[in-house]
LOLUMZA-245338 format. One line per 3 residues: number of its first residue (from 1); their letters; for each residue x, y, z of N, C-alpha, C, O. Coordinates in steps of 0.1 Angstrom, whole numbers, plus 2048, in hexadecimal, padded with zeros to 3 digits. Last residue first. Example, Ala and Ser with C-alpha at 12.3 -4.5 7.8 and 13.67 -1.06 7.14 Angstrom:
BEGIN
2 = sa = 880:7EA:847:889:7F5:847:881:800:84F:886:80B:850; 884:7C7:84E:87B:7D3:84E:884:7DF:84E:88E:7DF:855
END
This chain:
BEGIN
72 = ken = 65D:D9C:781:66E:D9C:78A:677:DA8:783:682:DAA:788; 64A:D94:771:649:DA1:77B:659:DA6:783:65E:DB0:789; 652:D80:769:650:D8B:760:651:D96:769:658:DA0:768
69 = qle = 64E:D6D:778:65B:D6E:779:65A:D7D:76C:665:D82:768; 631:D6F:77C:63A:D73:786:645:D75:785:64A:D7D:78D; 629:D66:764:627:D6E:76B:62D:D75:773:62E:D81:771
66 = mvl = 637:D4A:766:63B:D52:75B:637:D60:75F:640:D68:75F; 628:D3E:77B:633:D3F:77C:639:D48:76F:644:D4D:773; 609:D3C:76C:60F:D46:777:61C:D49:779:61F:D55:77A
63 = qsf = 613:D2D:756:611:D3D:752:614:D44:763:61C:D4C:766; 614:D14:767:621:D1A:75D:61F:D2A:75C:628:D32:760; 5FE:D10:771:604:D13:77C:611:D1E:771:615:D29:773
60 = eqe = 5EE:D0D:75E:5EA:D16:763:5F7:D1E:76D:5F9:D2A:770; 5FB:CFA:751:5F9:D01:748:5F6:D12:754:5FB:D1D:753; 5F3:CE2:767:606:CE5:761:605:CF5:75E:60B:CFD:764
57 = svq = 5DB:CEC:776:5E1:CE7:76D:5EC:CEB:770:5EF:CF3:779; 5D6:CF0:7A0:5D4:CF5:78E:5DE:CEC:789:5E6:CE6:790; 5CA:CF1:7C0:5D2:CEA:7B7:5CD:CF0:7A6:5C1:CF3:7A1
54 = dvd = 5CA:D0C:7D6:5C6:D06:7C9:5D1:CFE:7BE:5DA:D02:7B7; 5C8:D18:7F4:5D1:D13:7EE:5C5:D0C:7DF:5B9:D07:7E0; 5C8:D29:80F:5BF:D2F:801:5CD:D23:7F9:5D9:D25:7F9
51 = geg = 5BF:D11:825:5C6:D1E:824:5BF:D20:814:5B5:D1B:80F; 5CC:CF4:81F:5CD:CFC:829:5CE:D0A:825:5D8:D0F:821; 5CE:CD9:813:5C5:CE3:80C:5C5:CF1:814:5BE:CFA:80F
48 = mlv = 5D9:CC4:819:5CF:CC7:823:5C7:CD2:81B:5BC:CD4:81E; 5F1:CC6:804:5E7:CB9:808:5DC:CBB:80D:5D3:CB6:807; 5F8:CE2:80B:5F2:CDC:800:5EB:CD4:7FE:5E0:CD5:7F9
45 = ttl = 605:CE1:824:5F8:CEB:820:5F1:CE6:816:5E5:CE6:816; 613:CCC:821:608:CC6:82E:5FF:CD4:827:5F3:CD2:824; 624:CD6:815:622:CC7:813:614:CC7:81A:60A:CC2:815
42 = ydm = 634:CED:81C:62C:CED:812:622:CE3:812:617:CE6:80E; 64F:CE4:827:642:CEE:834:636:CEC:82A:62C:CE8:830; 660:CE1:813:657:CD4:819:64F:CD6:820:647:CCD:823
39 = erq = 66A:CED:7F9:666:CF5:808:65D:CE7:80B:653:CE5:805; 686:CF2:7E3:67D:CEC:7EA:677:CEF:7F6:67F:CF2:7FF; 67E:D0F:7CE:683:D07:7D9:67F:CFB:7DD:673:CF9:7DC
36 = feg = 67F:D1B:7AD:67A:D14:7B7:684:D0D:7BF:68E:D08:7BC; 686:D3A:7A6:684:D30:7A3:67F:D2B:7AB:679:D31:7B3; 689:D5A:7AD:678:D54:7A0:67E:D4B:79D:67F:D4B:790
33 = tew = 691:D63:7C4:69B:D60:7B7:692:D5C:7AA:696:D5C:79E; 67C:D6F:7D0:68B:D79:7CC:690:D70:7C6:697:D75:7BE; 669:D5D:7D6:664:D6A:7D0:672:D74:7CA:671:D7E:7C3
30 = nya = 663:D3C:7C8:673:D46:7D4:66E:D56:7CC:670:D59:7C0; 650:D21:7C9:657:D2E:7C3:65C:D3A:7CE:659:D3D:7D9; 658:D05:7D2:64F:D10:7D5:659:D1B:7D3:664:D1E:7D8
27 = lvd = 655:CDE:7D6:65E:CEC:7D1:653:CF7:7CD:649:CF5:7C7; 65A:CC2:7E3:651:CCE:7E2:657:CDB:7DF:65D:CE1:7E8; 65C:CA1:7DA:661:CB0:7DF:659:CB7:7DD:64F:CB4:7D6
24 = mgg = 659:C7C:7E2:655:C89:7DB:65C:C94:7E3:660:C93:7EE; 66C:C60:7CF:664:C65:7DC:65A:C72:7D8:654:C73:7CE; 686:C61:7BE:676:C59:7C3:672:C63:7CC:678:C6D:7CF
21 = adp = 69D:C6A:7B0:69F:C61:7B8:694:C5C:7BD:695:C51:7C3; 68C:C7C:79C:696:C73:798:698:C67:7A2:695:C5C:79E; 672:C86:7AE:67E:C89:7AA:682:C7B:7A2:67B:C71:7A1
18 = kil = 652:C93:7AB:656:C87:7B0:669:C89:7A6:66A:C8C:79B; 642:CB1:7BB:64A:CA9:7AD:651:C99:7B2:655:C97:7BE; 630:CC9:7BE:630:CBA:7C3:637:CB4:7B9:632:CB3:7AE
15 = kvp = 62E:CF0:7C0:62E:CE3:7B5:634:CD2:7C0:63B:CD4:7CA; 623:D0F:7C2:629:D00:7CA:622:CF6:7C1:616:CF4:7BE; 621:D32:7BC:624:D22:7B6:627:D19:7BE:632:D1C:7C3
12 = rrg = 611:D47:7D3:61D:D42:7CF:618:D34:7CB:60F:D2D:7D1; 5F6:D53:7DE:600:D58:7CD:60C:D50:7CB:611:D51:7BF; 5ED:D3C:7ED:5ED:D48:7EC:5EE:D51:7E0:5E4:D54:7DA
9 = vif = 5FB:D25:7D8:5FB:D26:7E8:5F6:D37:7E7:5FC:D3E:7DF; 5F4:D0F:7C2:5F7:D1D:7C3:5F3:D23:7CD:5E7:D26:7CE; 600:CF0:7B3:5F6:CFC:7BE:5FC:D08:7BD:607:D0B:7B8
6 = ymp = 602:CD3:7A3:608:CE2:7A0:5FA:CE5:7AB:5EF:CDF:7AC; 615:CB5:7A0:608:CBC:7A2:60B:CCC:7A5:616:CD0:7A8; 627:C9E:78F:624:CA5:796:614:CAA:795:60A:CA6:78E
3 = ldm = 616:C82:79D:622:C8B:79F:623:C8F:790:620:C87:786; 5F9:C6E:7AC:601:C6E:79E:607:C80:79E:5FF:C89:79F; 5FC:C59:7C5:5FC:C6B:7C7:600:C6B:7B4:60B:C66:7B1
END
């Protein structure tokens, strides 16, 4: 699997990344802080396409993150 991968789940940005130590992390946007935090529960959601899940480009992902941070 090529990482990073970028998803929008509902309206929440979620990304799969490869940490320096190896493996995979799932990071989801935190509405309150505007930062990303580890949320492994989203792994099945994004890989199985459960619910309202769209895989997007890094550019689309970054644009949505900027919009959400500007709304804060």
